[in-house]
N, C-alpha and C positions, 0 to 999 in steps of 0.2 A: 882241578878235581880230576881224579882218574875214573873215567866213566865205567870201567869194569868193576870198581870197588864200590860205588855209590849205590845204595839201595834205600828205600824207605824203611823206616822202623816199623815193626808190627805194633798193634796196639798194646800187647803184653810187654814189649820192650820199652815203649814210651812210659807206661805206667810205672814199670821198674825204675826208670831213669828219675821220673818226677818224685817218686817216693824218697829217692836219696837227696833231693834237694831239701834244704832246711829254711824254715821261716824264721830268720834271725833278724829281722829288723821291725822297727816300729810301724812300718807300711802295713804289716799284717793286723794292726789294731784299727785300721781304717775301716769305716762303716759307709754305707750307702743308703741314702734317703730317695724313694721314689714318691714324687709329689703328683699325684693324679695322673699317672701314666695309663693310658687307655688300652694300647695294644698288649694283648697277651703274648704275641710274638716278640714285642720288645722286651717284656718282663722276663721272658725265657731267655733272650740274649743277655739281659743283665745277670741272671744266675750263672749262665755258661762263662761269661767273662769273669764274674766274681770267683767262680771255682778255680779258673785258669790262673789268677793272680793271688789267690789265697786271702781273699777279702774276708774279714771277719764276720760281717752280718748285713743283710739287707732289710730296711724297713719300707713295707709296703704301705703307703698312707693315702688316705682319701679313697678314690674310687679305683685305685690300683688293683687289678685282680690278683688273687693270691692262689698258690697250688692248693689242692691238685686240680689241674685242668688240663685235658689234652693239648690244647693250644699253646699252653707254656712249657709242657714237656717236649713238644716237637722241636722248639728252638732251644731248650735248655739240654737236651739229649740227657736228662736224668740229674743235671747238676743241682737241681732244686732239693735232692735228697741228700746233698752234701754240704750246702751253704746254709748256714743258720738265718732264719728269717723271722720277722715279727710284723703283724698286721695291725694298723691303727687306723682308726677314722679321723684322727687329728694329727696332722703333721707338726703343728706348733707344740703339742704336748710331748712328742718325740724329741724335738729340739730342746725343749727346756730340760728334760730328763739327761739328754746327751751333754748339755752345757754344765750340769750339776756335777757330772763325773769327769769334766776337764776336756771335753771335745771342743775343737774349733770348727765352727760351722762355715763351710764353703759351699756357696751357690755357684753352680755352672750355668752362667747366663750372661747375656750381652747387656751390659748396663753403662751408665754414664760414668761409673766409677770402677768397672772391672779391670782387672790386670790381665795381660796376655798370658797365657798358659806357660809359654817358654820363659817368661819374665818373672814369674811367680817363684820366690824364694821360700823354701820348706825350712821349718825348725824341725830337725829330726827327732826332737824331744817332745813334740806336739802329737796328740791324737786328732785324727782329722774325720769329719764327716762330710761326705759330697753329696749334695743335693741336686737332683736331675727333674726337670719339671715337665708338665704336659707336653705332648708332641706339637700342639698348635699354640698354646698360650703361655708355655714356659712355667717358671716357678710363681706361685700364686704372690700378689703383692705384699700380703700380711706375713707371709713366710720369708719373702725376700727381705722384708725389714729386720728379721732376726737373724740374717746371715752376718757373720763376722767379716767377710769379705766375698766379692764375687770375681770369678775368674772365667775368661772366655778363651775359646780357641781362636787363633788368628784365621781369617778366611779372606780370599782374594776374588772370589767369583762374584756373580751377580746375585744369586740366590740368599747368600750369607746364612746357610742353613745346613746342618747335618742331621741325619737321623739321630734320634736320641740314644739309640743303642750303640751307634757308630761313635757319637761323642763320648759316650762312656769308654769304650775301648781305646780312644786316643788319650783321654784324661787319666785312666787307670795305668796305662803304660808310661806315660809322663810322670806321674807320681811315683811309680815303681822304680823308674830310671832315677829320679831325684833322691829317693831314698837309698838307692844303691851306691851312689857317688861317695 
């Protein structure tokens, strides 16, 4: 890398380059379901990551806070204005609606049956709904029963835990990469 030639792109340049990119895969039909996420900062991070990857929609379920809230905007940096979202008191009703229109429901959770993220094989013809659960308790048990599959991020440390918005970033990139192959 030539040190004299390298420079950071300006915000305007980044925006220009991003607008030239096309959403040409079914990855951009992917939706995200937040099941009782408590932290407004985590919700804001979900919006920001969803905007970056071109995710179709976020479902804010149960006690998950919804915009407009300054705490969400602080992390989202305005992405909540560009990502479609819907609020529902009932996660199960959202899952039922999505299944009716052909979505495969994937719980991001550590279970006895979960598949490791890097081993999960996507069918690029499917539409996917990714469910992320509460920061402490994970996905509700009754919601977990409605998942078609559970996928987990391999971990090797002692805590066996990521922040939920960090998990989303990892999973979103992995799914994007799998759709791009």
